[in-house]
N, C-alpha and C positions, 0 to 999 in steps of 0.2 A: 475253497480252492486252498488256501492257504492253509487253514487245519487243519485239512487231510494228510499235505504234504509231511507237515507237521507230524503230526502221529506215524508214518510210516516212518518220516526218520529214527523217532524214537520206536521204534516197535526196531527197525531192523538194528539198531547201535545196541536198545537190550537183548539181543539175538546170540550180535556176537560175542559180545562179554556173556554169554552164559555158556554160549561155545567153548567160549578159551576157557572158563572154572572147571569144565567139565573136563575138560583135555586133560588141564592139569593133574585134578582127580584119578582121571589112567595110567600115569606113569608108574612102572614100575619101579619100584627103588632097587628091587635087585640086578633089572635088565643094565639099569644106570652104570651101577658097580659093573658087571661083568662088560661093557662097550667100552669105559675107563680101564678096565685092567686091556682088555683089546688092545687101545687106543694107546696106549704105553711098551706093548710089544711092537708093534706096529713102526716105534719111533727108535728100536735095535736093526741094525746096519749087521751085516758079513763086511769085511773088504777082504781083496784080494789085491796081496803085495806077493808079487815074483821075489824070485834068485837075483833078476836078470830081465830083466822088459825090450834084450836086445839083444843077438847072436849076433856075429857078425865068420863068416863061414870063410872068407880069404879068398884066396883061390881055387877058382872048378874048373874043370873042364864041362864046353857044351854038350848035354846028354844025359851028363849025371841028375842022378839025383840025391839030395842029400837031407838029412834030417839031423831036427834036434828036439829034445824036450827041456822045458819050461817047469819049470816046476814053484809053487806059490800057494800059500801056506793062509788059509781063514783066518786071521785072530779080528775078528772083529764080535758079535755080541749075538749072531745067530746064526745057523747052516745057510751055508754060499750053492746057491743053483748054478748051474749056468744054462744057460738057454736057447743060445745060440755063439754061434762062431766064424766070422769070413771076414775069407784075405778077398787082401784088391787085386791080387790075380788069379785066375784059373789056375797055372800054377803054383801054387802056391795050394795043401791045403792041410789045413789044419784037425788033429782031432781033443778029443773032451770027456769029458764023464759030466754027459746029459741029463741033465735031469735028474741026475743024482747031486742029493745035499753031502755040502762035506762039514761037516759038525766044526764049530768055532775049534783055533787050535789044532785044526786038522789036516795033513798038508796032501793036495792030488801034482797034478800033470798033466801039461797041453802037449803034445806033439807034430810040429809043424813038418812038413815033408813041403820041399822044393823043388821042381823038375826044370830043370838047365836049358833043355831043349827049346832051340829058339832065340833064348834066351843072352845074344851076348853080350859082353861090358859089363857094366858095373848095374846092380840090381840091388832094389830099396823094398820091399815088400812089409805090408802093414795087416796084422789080424785083424779084426775089431770085434768084443767081445760084448755079448749083454748079457747079466747077469741079475741079483738081484738086492745088488749093491745099493750104496745112497748115491752115485751118480746113473748105474744103472749099465753105464760104455767104460769097458776098458781097455787094453790096446797095446801087442806089444809087438814086434819087429825083427825082420832078420834080411843079410844084407852081402851082395858078396860079388867079388868080381868074376862072369864068367868067361873066361878061355874061347873064344871062337875056335871051331872047330876047323880043324887047317889053316888054322890062321898063326902071326908071331904070339906066342904069348906074354912079350912084351908089349907091343904097339898094336896086336892086333889085325896089324895086313895081312894079306895073304902073304906065305911060305914061294919064296924064287929059288 
């Protein structure tokens, strides 16, 4: 019984060793070179550098729709692709070049509209951007003081 078990282990060991040698022979050197080049390309990332990451609208009237254009540059080594941009509130809407490559060294724009209706007093909103940058996430902000409709601009209290 022990001999049978020993013979079985020897055959299994021989089989595994033979398979490994066959697999090594099947490796195509050309494909290895292609994979190395592809991996080197993937190490290159675009960047998304904004002229400003925050914009202050100052004092605005409730009910106004204000907008600002955020300009950015791709200072990275690969084309920049923005796949998504979401605001922290439904009152803020970003517009951007979705899924359009922005070449290294080129500039782009993201317009952010803010609807002040129903948003009295100090407001700060953030737009989270998903792109193929190294971190995968970028962010910009807007802020404003919204003067309430029918209220005192200085205090926000109703006019008497």
